[in-house]
C-alpha positions in Angstrom: -41.9 -69.1 -44.0 -41.3 -65.9 -41.9 -44.1 -64.4 -40.1 -44.8 -60.6 -40.6 -43.4 -59.9 -37.1 -40.2 -61.8 -37.7 -39.7 -60.1 -41.1 -40.1 -56.6 -39.6 -37.8 -57.5 -36.7 -35.1 -58.6 -39.1 -35.5 -55.5 -41.2 -35.0 -53.4 -38.1 -31.7 -55.1 -37.3 -30.5 -54.7 -41.0 -31.5 -51.0 -41.0 -29.7 -50.3 -37.7 -26.6 -52.0 -39.1 -26.7 -49.8 -42.1 -27.6 -46.5 -40.4 -25.4 -46.8 -37.3 -22.1 -46.2 -39.1 -23.6 -43.2 -40.8 -24.7 -41.8 -37.4 -21.2 -42.4 -36.0 -19.7 -40.6 -39.1 -22.1 -37.7 -38.6 -21.2 -37.4 -35.0 -17.5 -37.3 -35.7 -18.1 -34.7 -38.4 -20.1 -32.6 -36.1 -17.4 -32.8 -33.5 -15.0 -31.4 -36.0 -17.3 -28.5 -36.9 -18.1 -27.7 -33.3 -14.5 -27.7 -32.0 -13.7 -24.3 -30.5 -11.7 -22.0 -32.7 -8.6 -20.7 -30.9 -8.1 -17.0 -31.0 -5.1 -15.9 -33.1 -3.1 -13.7 -30.8 0.5 -13.0 -29.7 -0.1 -12.7 -26.0 -2.9 -12.0 -23.5 -3.8 -10.7 -20.0 -6.0 -13.1 -18.1 -8.1 -13.1 -14.9 -8.2 -9.3 -14.8 -10.8 -6.6 -14.1 -11.4 -5.0 -17.5 -12.6 -1.4 -17.4 -12.9 -0.6 -21.0 -13.1 3.2 -21.0 -16.7 3.5 -21.9 -18.0 4.3 -18.4 -19.9 1.0 -18.3 -19.3 -1.4 -15.4 -16.1 -3.3 -15.4 -16.0 -7.1 -15.8 -13.6 -10.0 -15.2 -12.1 -11.5 -18.3 -9.1 -11.6 -20.6 -7.7 -9.4 -23.4 -5.6 -10.6 -26.2 -3.2 -8.7 -28.5 -2.1 -9.4 -32.0 0.6 -7.1 -33.4 -0.4 -3.5 -32.6 -4.1 -4.3 -32.1 -6.5 -5.8 -29.6 -7.5 -9.2 -30.9 -10.2 -10.1 -28.4 -11.9 -9.0 -25.2 -13.9 -11.1 -22.7 -13.9 -14.9 -22.8 -12.4 -16.9 -25.6 -10.3 -20.0 -26.2 -6.6 -19.6 -26.9 -3.6 -21.8 -27.6 -1.5 -23.1 -24.7 1.6 -21.7 -26.5 0.4 -18.1 -26.1 2.2 -16.0 -23.5 -0.2 -15.2 -20.6 0.1 -12.4 -18.1 -1.9 -13.0 -14.9 -3.9 -9.9 -14.0 -5.3 -11.1 -10.6 -6.2 -8.2 -8.4 -5.4 -5.6 -11.1 -7.3 -3.3 -13.4 -6.7 -3.3 -17.1 -7.7 0.0 -18.8 -7.0 1.8 -22.1 -3.8 3.8 -22.0 -4.4 7.2 -20.5 -4.7 10.3 -22.8 -3.2 13.6 -21.6 -4.6 16.3 -23.8 -2.9 19.3 -22.3 0.9 19.3 -21.8 3.9 21.4 -22.6 6.3 18.7 -23.4 7.1 19.5 -27.1 10.7 20.5 -26.4 11.4 17.4 -24.2 10.0 15.1 -26.8 12.1 16.8 -29.5 15.2 16.3 -27.4 14.5 12.5 -27.3 13.2 12.3 -23.7 12.1 8.8 -22.7 8.7 10.1 -21.3 9.2 7.8 -18.2 7.5 10.4 -16.0 4.3 9.9 -18.0 4.6 6.2 -18.8 4.9 5.5 -15.1 1.4 7.0 -14.7 -0.1 5.0 -17.5 -0.1 7.7 -20.2 0.2 6.4 -23.8 -1.0 9.4 -25.7 -0.2 13.1 -25.2 -0.8 16.5 -26.9 1.6 19.4 -26.8 1.5 22.9 -28.2 -1.0 24.2 -25.7 -1.6 27.8 -24.4 -0.6 29.3 -27.7 3.0 28.1 -27.9 4.0 25.3 -30.3 6.8 24.4 -32.7 6.8 26.7 -35.8 7.1 23.8 -38.3 5.0 20.8 -37.3 5.9 18.7 -40.3 9.6 19.3 -39.8 9.2 18.6 -36.1 7.9 15.1 -36.6 10.5 14.4 -39.3 13.4 15.2 -37.0 12.2 14.1 -33.6 14.5 11.3 -32.6 11.9 8.9 -31.1 8.3 8.7 -29.9 8.1 6.7 -26.7 4.3 7.4 -26.6 1.7 8.6 -29.2 2.1 12.3 -29.6 0.3 15.2 -31.3 0.5 18.9 -31.5 -1.8 21.9 -31.6 -0.7 25.0 -33.5 -0.4 28.0 -31.1 -1.5 31.5 -31.6 1.8 33.0 -30.2 3.7 30.9 -32.8 1.5 32.2 -35.6 1.8 35.7 -34.4 5.6 35.4 -34.2 5.8 34.1 -37.7 3.9 37.0 -39.1 4.7 39.9 -36.7 8.2 38.9 -35.5 9.4 38.2 -32.0 7.0 39.3 -29.4 5.8 42.5 -31.1 3.2 44.3 -29.0 0.0 45.8 -30.3 -3.0 44.7 -32.3 -2.8 42.9 -35.7 -4.0 44.3 -39.0 -6.4 42.5 -41.3 -3.5 41.6 -43.7 -1.6 40.1 -40.7 -4.6 38.0 -39.6 -5.1 36.8 -43.2 -1.4 35.6 -43.2 -1.9 33.9 -39.9 -4.9 32.1 -41.3 -2.8 30.7 -44.1 -0.1 29.5 -41.7 -2.8 27.9 -39.5 -4.4 26.2 -42.5 -1.0 24.8 -43.5 -0.4 23.5 -39.9 -3.8 21.8 -39.8 -3.3 20.1 -43.1 0.1 18.9 -41.8 -1.6 17.2 -38.9 -2.1 19.7 -36.1 -5.0 18.5 -34.0 -6.4 22.1 -33.5 -5.5 25.6 -32.6 -4.5 26.9 -29.1 -4.4 30.3 -27.4 -3.0 31.7 -24.2 -5.0 34.9 -24.0 -3.8 35.6 -20.5 -0.2 35.9 -21.7 1.6 38.8 -23.3 1.6 39.4 -26.3 -1.3 37.0 -26.9 -3.5 39.2 -24.8 -3.5 41.7 -27.7 -5.7 39.3 -29.7 -9.2 40.5 -30.0 -12.3 38.2 -29.8 -12.9 38.9 -33.5 -9.4 37.9 -34.4 -9.6 34.6 -32.6 -13.0 34.0 -34.3 -11.4 34.6 -37.7 -8.7 32.1 -36.9 -11.1 29.5 -35.6 -13.1 29.7 -38.8 -10.0 28.0 -40.4 -10.4 25.2 -37.8 -14.0 24.8 -38.8 -13.1 24.5 -42.4 -10.1 22.0 -42.0 -11.0 20.2 -38.8 -9.9 20.2 -35.2 -10.8 22.1 -32.0 -10.1 25.3 -30.3 -8.1 24.9 -27.0 -8.2 28.0 -24.9 -6.3 29.2 -21.9 -8.9 31.9 -21.2 -8.2 35.6 -20.9 -8.5 35.6 -17.1 -8.5 32.8 -14.5 -8.9 35.2 -11.7 -11.2 38.2 -11.0 -12.6 38.3 -14.6 -12.9 34.6 -15.0 -16.7 34.6 -15.7 -16.3 37.1 -18.5 -13.4 35.1 -19.9 -15.4 31.9 -20.0 -18.2 33.8 -21.7 -15.7 35.0 -24.4 -14.5 31.4 -25.0 -18.2 30.3 -25.5 -18.8 33.2 -27.8 -15.8 32.3 -29.9 -17.0 28.7 -30.2 -20.5 29.6 -31.0 -19.7 32.2 -33.7 -16.9 30.2 -35.4 -18.9 26.9 -34.9 -15.9 25.0 -33.6 -15.5 22.6 -30.6 -14.1 24.4 -27.6 -11.6 22.8 -25.1 -11.4 25.0 -22.0 -7.9 24.5 -20.6 -7.2 23.9 -16.9 -10.5 25.1 -15.5 -10.0 27.1 -12.3 -10.9 30.3 -10.4 -7.8 31.6 -8.8 -7.6 33.2 -5.4 -10.1 32.6 -2.6 -12.2 35.6 -3.4 -13.1 33.8 -6.8 -13.7 30.3 -5.5 -17.4 30.8 -5.3 -17.5 31.4 -9.1 -16.7 27.8 -10.1 -20.3 26.5 -9.7 -21.4 29.2 -12.1 -18.6 28.3 -14.6 -19.8 24.7 -14.6 -23.4 26.0 -15.2 -22.1 28.0 -18.1 -20.6 25.0 -19.7 -23.8 23.0 -19.4 -25.9 25.9 -20.8 -23.5 26.3 -23.8 -23.8 22.6 -24.5 -27.5 22.8 -24.3 -27.4 25.6 -26.9 -25.5 23.3 -29.3 -21.8 24.0 -28.5 -19.4 21.1 -28.3 -17.5 22.3 -25.2 -15.4 20.4 -22.7 -13.0 21.5 -19.9 -10.0 19.8 -18.5 -8.3 20.3 -15.1 -5.5 18.8 -13.0 -5.6 17.3 -9.5 -3.8 19.9 -7.5 -5.0 23.1 -5.7 -1.8 25.0 -6.7 -0.3 26.1 -10.0 3.4 26.5 -11.0 3.0 30.2 -10.3 1.7 29.5 -6.8 4.9 27.5 -6.0 6.9 30.7 -6.5 4.9 32.7 -4.0 6.2 33.3 -0.5 4.6 32.5 1.7 3.1 29.6 -0.3 -0.6 29.8 -0.7 -2.7 27.5 -3.0 -4.9 29.6 -5.4 -7.6 26.9 -5.8 -9.8 24.9 -3.4 -10.2 21.2 -2.9 -14.0 21.6 -3.0 -13.9 23.1 -6.5 -11.7 20.3 -7.7 -14.3 17.8 -6.5 -17.1 19.8 -8.2 -15.2 19.8 -11.4 -14.5 16.1 -11.1 -18.2 15.3 -10.8 -19.3 17.4 -13.8 -20.1 15.4 -17.0 -18.3 17.9 -19.3 -14.9 17.7 -17.7 -12.0 15.3 -18.0 -8.4 15.2 -16.7 -5.2 16.7 -18.1 -1.9 17.6 -16.4 -0.9 21.0 -17.9 2.6 19.6 -17.2 6.0 20.6 -18.6 9.1 18.5 -18.3 12.6 19.6 -19.2 16.1 18.5 -19.9 17.1 15.6 -17.7 13.5 15.0 -16.6 13.2 18.0 -14.3 9.8 19.4 -13.6 8.7 22.6 -11.9 5.4 21.1 -10.6 4.7 17.6 -9.2 1.8 17.1 -11.6 4.3 16.0 -14.3 5.1 12.9 -12.3 1.9 12.4 -10.3 -1.3 13.9 -11.8 -3.1 10.8 -12.8 -2.2 8.5 -9.8 -3.1 11.4 -7.5 -6.6 11.8 -9.1 -7.3 8.0 -9.0 -6.1 7.8 -5.4 -7.9 10.9 -4.0 -11.1 11.0 -6.1 -11.7 7.3 -6.5 -10.1 5.2 -3.8 -10.1 7.6 -0.9 -13.0 10.0 -1.3 -15.1 7.8 -3.6 -16.3 10.9 -5.5 -16.0 8.9 -8.8 -16.2 5.2 -9.7 -13.2 3.6 -11.3 -15.3 3.4 -14.5 -16.1 7.1 -14.6 -12.6 8.2 -13.7 -11.1 6.0 -16.4 -13.5 7.3 -19.0 -12.4 10.8 -18.1 -8.8 9.7 -18.9 -9.5 7.7 -22.0 -12.6 7.7 -24.2 -13.6 11.3 -23.4 -10.3 12.9 -24.5 -10.1 10.4 -27.4 -13.5 11.8 -28.6 -12.2 15.4 -28.4 -9.2 14.3 -30.5 -11.5 12.4 -32.9 -9.4 9.3 -32.4 -11.1 6.4 -34.1 -9.2 3.4 -32.6 -8.0 4.6 -29.2 -9.6 5.3 -25.8 -11.5 2.0 -25.5 -10.7 -1.7 -25.0 -12.3 -3.1 -28.1 -11.4 -5.6 -30.8 -9.5 -3.9 -33.6 -8.5 -0.9 -31.5 -4.8 0.0 -31.0 -3.3 -1.9 -28.0 -2.6 1.1 -25.8 -3.0 -0.5 -22.4 -2.3 0.2 -18.7 -2.3 -2.5 -16.0 -2.4 -1.1 -12.5 -3.1 -2.0 -8.9 -6.2 -0.1 -7.6 -5.1 -0.6 -4.0 -1.6 0.9 -4.3 -1.7 3.4 -7.2 -0.5 6.8 -5.8 1.5 9.9 -6.5 4.8 10.5 -4.7 6.0 13.7 -6.2 5.7 16.8 -3.9 6.2 20.5 -4.1 9.7 20.0 -2.7 10.6 16.9 -4.7 8.8 17.2 -8.0 10.4 14.3 -9.8 9.5 11.3 -7.6 7.9 8.5 -9.7 4.4 7.4 -8.9 3.6 3.9 -7.8 1.0 1.3 -8.6 1.2 1.1 -12.4 2.6 -2.3 -13.2 2.9 -2.4 -16.9 2.1 -0.1 -19.9 1.9 -1.0 -23.6 2.0 1.4 -26.5 0.6 0.1 -29.8 1.1 -3.5 -28.5 4.7 -3.0 -27.4 5.7 -3.1 -23.7 6.7 0.4 -22.8 6.8 0.4 -19.0 7.3 -2.5 -16.6 8.6 -2.8 -13.0 9.9 0.8 -13.0 11.7 0.8 -16.3 11.0 2.0 -19.8 11.1 -0.4 -22.8 10.8 -0.1 -26.6 11.2 3.6 -26.5 10.1 4.2 -30.1 6.7 2.6 -30.0 4.6 5.8 -30.3 2.8 7.1 -33.3 2.1 10.6 -34.6 -1.4 11.8 -33.6 -3.1 14.0 -36.2 
């Protein structure tokens, strides 16, 4: 007869024999559940410094792309069959956004946009300073290709010409303003991102403040922003900035102050006050931003003999530090890729070289935010300007140690260096000095 101790010992062995296979089965099941899920992607960039456009500190990691979109950012498992690009020593940023250009004719002619892709630009806006195509819907229907994402403003000079005829001088009547409002409404509904003026230029200079406010009221109703080349960038610059603020406040529209500057040495001391005015207007509730380019001379300056820059390096640095500014090129490019000013080929690399790498006025994170998320917010772009899952895969991979401009006053069309690769909506668009997939862009509206 078994003792109690012997019975319990035997029972323990039997129980173990029954339970052990169950535990093994449970362990195998848990392994299946806990197996890491591989990210579904087409290709990725690994071992790279990711600066995501938000202004937050960069971090090392990987970014994956699926189709047109970013599939993952950070650390994640992936299949060994996925194509991997090594980003060692490089920075990966959102594609750069150039909000102020004059490239609409070049795009319409089928230009490959290599001057801009070579700088990391993936999105651009034309139709600035009051001059734009007359028929925006027709423009995008007939443009032969879009190498980058592209959008247009509707210009005041264009509206005026449609109503008053070719370059008619003089002030407009109420009936003519009403007709311009109708054309502007149509353009905004067709996808114009806003309304632009060049109040320093003839015959746009005939426009009164009240007339511009009346047109901006259409922008308030439909959506968009007011981009202003102010009435004077020289001796009356403070009064002109004040007018731009007044228009924005009275019409209740966002204001984009184009190519901030105070021309001629006698006006350089006014730039600190201009920047104060922007801050004061924002504190009063106005959505106002200013853009500027990284050169001390304009296209007009290049025609002066003897050559004399109209802007100061110190003022560029002041503008760069200000929280309400970001970068734009004010560049035009023409048939065959010719440019009158080196900014068309070198603006962004010049800014990154001088303000970040050499002078350390800005961090990489701040400078990149001024080229990506900040202009994206002005354009109200929901899925561009940041490196985030689900965003469009507009990407630039560049070398922070070598990125530089090469274009000069004398040789305006030299390509910049340091940008390794650029992707537009997930498609390789620039690599090793050559354009690829030259119809990867999308209409911005």
